[in-house]
C-alpha positions in Angstrom: 33.1 -7.6 15.0 35.6 -9.4 17.3 35.5 -6.5 19.7 31.7 -6.8 20.0 32.0 -10.6 20.5 34.6 -10.1 23.2 32.4 -7.5 25.0 29.4 -9.9 24.8 31.6 -12.8 26.1 32.9 -10.8 29.0 29.5 -9.2 29.7 27.8 -12.6 29.9 30.6 -13.8 32.2 30.3 -10.9 34.6 26.5 -10.8 34.7 25.7 -14.5 34.8 28.5 -16.4 36.3 28.9 -14.2 39.4 25.2 -14.2 40.3 24.8 -18.0 39.8 27.9 -18.6 42.0 26.5 -16.3 44.7 23.1 -18.0 44.5 24.4 -21.5 44.8 26.6 -20.5 47.7 23.6 -19.0 49.5 21.5 -22.1 49.1 22.9 -24.2 52.0 22.1 -21.4 54.5 18.5 -21.3 53.2 18.2 -25.0 53.6 19.8 -24.9 57.1 17.3 -22.3 58.3 14.4 -24.1 56.4 13.5 -20.9 54.6 11.4 -22.3 51.8 10.5 -19.0 50.0 14.1 -18.0 49.9 15.1 -21.4 48.6 12.5 -21.3 45.9 13.9 -17.9 44.9 17.4 -19.2 44.9 16.3 -22.1 42.7 14.7 -19.8 40.2 17.8 -17.6 40.2 20.1 -20.5 39.7 18.1 -21.8 36.7 17.8 -18.4 35.0 21.5 -17.5 35.5 22.6 -21.0 34.5 20.8 -20.7 31.2 22.3 -17.2 30.8 25.8 -18.5 31.5 25.6 -20.6 28.3 26.0 -17.3 26.5 29.6 -17.1 27.8 30.3 -20.4 26.2 28.5 -19.6 22.9 30.1 -16.2 22.5 33.5 -17.6 23.5 33.3 -20.3 20.8 32.1 -17.8 18.2 34.9 -15.4 19.2 37.4 -18.3 18.7 36.1 -19.0 15.3 36.0 -15.4 14.2 39.6 -14.8 15.4 40.6 -18.0 13.8 44.3 -18.9 13.6 43.8 -22.2 15.4 42.8 -20.4 18.6 40.2 -23.1 19.5 42.9 -25.7 19.2 45.1 -24.2 21.9 45.4 -26.4 25.0 44.1 -23.7 27.4 41.0 -23.2 25.2 40.3 -26.9 25.1 40.7 -27.1 28.9 38.5 -24.1 29.5 35.7 -25.4 27.3 35.9 -28.8 29.0 35.8 -27.3 32.4 32.8 -25.1 31.4 30.9 -28.2 30.3 31.7 -29.8 33.6 30.5 -26.7 35.4 27.3 -26.8 33.4 26.7 -30.4 34.4 27.3 -29.5 38.0 24.8 -26.6 37.7 22.2 -29.1 36.5 22.9 -31.3 39.6 22.6 -28.3 41.9 19.3 -27.4 40.3 18.0 -30.9 40.8 19.1 -30.9 44.4 17.5 -27.5 45.0 14.2 -28.8 43.6 14.4 -31.8 45.9 15.3 -29.6 48.9 12.3 -27.4 48.2 10.0 -30.5 48.1 11.5 -31.9 51.2 11.2 -28.7 53.2 7.7 -28.1 51.9 6.4 -31.5 53.0 4.7 -32.0 56.4 7.0 -34.8 57.4 9.5 -34.0 60.1 12.0 -36.6 58.6 12.5 -34.5 55.5 15.1 -32.0 56.5 17.1 -31.9 53.2 20.4 -32.6 55.0 21.6 -34.6 52.0 20.9 -31.8 49.6 22.5 -29.3 52.0 25.8 -31.1 52.0 25.8 -31.9 48.3 24.9 -28.4 47.3 27.6 -26.9 49.6 30.3 -29.2 48.2 29.3 -28.8 44.5 29.0 -25.0 44.8 32.5 -24.8 46.3 33.8 -27.0 43.5 32.0 -24.8 41.0 33.7 -21.7 42.3 37.1 -23.3 41.9 36.2 -24.3 38.3 35.3 -20.7 37.5 38.5 -19.5 38.9 40.6 -22.0 37.0 38.8 -21.0 33.8 39.5 -17.3 34.5 43.1 -18.2 35.1 43.3 -20.1 31.8 41.7 -17.2 29.9 44.0 -14.5 31.2 47.4 -16.0 31.9 48.4 -18.4 28.9 46.7 -16.3 26.2 
């Protein structure tokens, strides 16, 4: 049972966190080039893979409960789960900014160029990548 849960946890991590990171990193370029169809696609990808990435958290917690032995009480597990929740909040902010950027670039007004969202998405997606790397480090090295 624990092997299956571990495979699901790792599988969700590979197939959701990688694509959501790539999508968020591609968004600033789509905003800069004012490519609205691509930006809409990136927004849809971000939302789908963000929801899918919750499977990483769920299967990780279930795995910690199944393995038992106070594994969830370890400092690195607590730090990883906290960072994951922070990353989830950042993904919600990115999704909101992507929606705003799509609306701004779709409008007829020349003033709406989504520069604010461009900078914020670029900064948050970079921070998100660092958070994923820290979580990976915490899952591999201390345990």
